[in-house]
N, C-alpha and C positions, 0 to 999 in steps of 0.2 A: 460540622464535618463534610455534613451532604449538601452545606449549599456551596464551597468549594468546593464538592466534589461535581456541579451544576455548572460552577463557573470553566472550570478545568473542561468539563465535556463540551459545555462552548468552544471554548479558545481553537481547543481538539477539532472540533466539526468545522468551524472556518479555518484555519488552516489545512485541515485535506477540500475542503472543497475552492480553496484557492488556488494551492498549487497546482500544475496540469502535469511534473515529472515526481518520481521519487527510485531510487537506486536502491533494486531489489537483489535481499542477498539468499543463495541458494550453498549447496555443500555438493561433496564428490570426496566421498573415503575420509572428510575429518578436513577436508580442503575450500577453503569458504569461494564465491565466486560472486560479484557482484557486477551487474548490471543494471542500465539506464532507463527505466520503463513511462508512456504514459499511463494516470491510472486515475481509479474513479473510484470513489464511497459510497457506502450503501446511506439511508438517509437517520440509519439507526448505530452507526459506525460499529457493526461487528463483521462486516463484510470491506474487502479492498480487492476491483478487480485490476486485471492490466490484461493486455494480449502480447502471447507471441508466436513467433513459426513455432512448427516444433519438430521442423529439423537444429534448434538450438541448442545452444550446450546446457542454458539457463533451466527448458524443457525437459531433459533428459536428464538434470539433475533433480528436477521439480518428479520426475517419475521413479526414481529412486529414494530418495527420502523429501516431504512435502514438506516438511519444517521449513519452513522462512521466513526472513527481515525484511522487514519494507523499513526506509529511513526517508522522510517527508520533513526535508526546512523552508523557512524562508530565509534565507540567510542573502546576504547583498552583499559580501564577501571584501564589507570591508572590515578593519577592527572597532567598529560599534556594532557587531558580529557578537563578541562574547559578553554585552550585556543586552542587547536588543534580540537577537534571535531566539527561533523556540526550534527546538529540534526535536523531534520522537521518531522513536525506533517503536515498528508495529511486529509483533510475533506473533505467529501463527500455522497453520495447517493449509497446503493449496491444491486444488486440484479444477481440472479441466469443467467448465460449464459444460456439460448434456443434454442437460433435463429441460423440462416445459419450462421451463424456471429460463433459459439460455436469452428469450426474445427481449426478456425483459432487465437483463441483463445488460445485454445488448442496445438497447435503450439510453438504459441509465449512462453507459461507457458512451456513446456517443453525442450524448447530448452535449456531453466537458470537450468533447477533441475530434469533431465533424469530421473532421480535415483528414480521419486514416479510418471512414466509413471500407474503402475499399480495400485494404491492409487488411482489417480484422475480420469482411468478409470472405477475401478467398478461403479455398477447400483447404489451403495449409496453415492457416492459421487456430489457434485454440484464444477459449479468451478463458483468461482465469479467476480463479474466487481463493480470498486468501479469508479462512475462519478464524478471524480475531481472538486471538485469545488474552494477550499485554499490548497496551499500550506503556510506553514509556516515553514520559513530556519532559523535556530538560528546557530550561529558559534559565537566563541569565548567568551559563557558562556550565553552570553546578548543579542548580534547583533541579531535582529528580521525582518527577509522582509517577506515581505507578498506578494504572488505570485497569481493572481486572474488568472483560470481557466475559468470559466462558470459563468454566471450570476444568 
């Protein structure tokens, strides 16, 4: 089983590193809200990062309820996706990165998205961190594996 988990973690890391965009889901009063975001992942898979303007609905929703889900996939929008695509939903809690650790996160984020430097360094932009609890990895349209990161 640990061998399978190691293989799944390697595949998960490969997917997270190869995909530039994800769908972030927040909520307000029980109503889901989805946003397309550029993201980066920590080397150990415990954190995902994204940037947003503080005046956005997603940021307001996060301030009210820090629980989020992020969907990352490698689909090509073809019928083969049902058998070949991988989709991962990461769940956890998010907050703005404001500590000394922000410089490291910013470097990691900009290494993946250098074209977003002026956006992310704007005083109106928040760099956010999702502390991952669980990844739900879906392959072959219906094979689901849970990878628990935090308790």
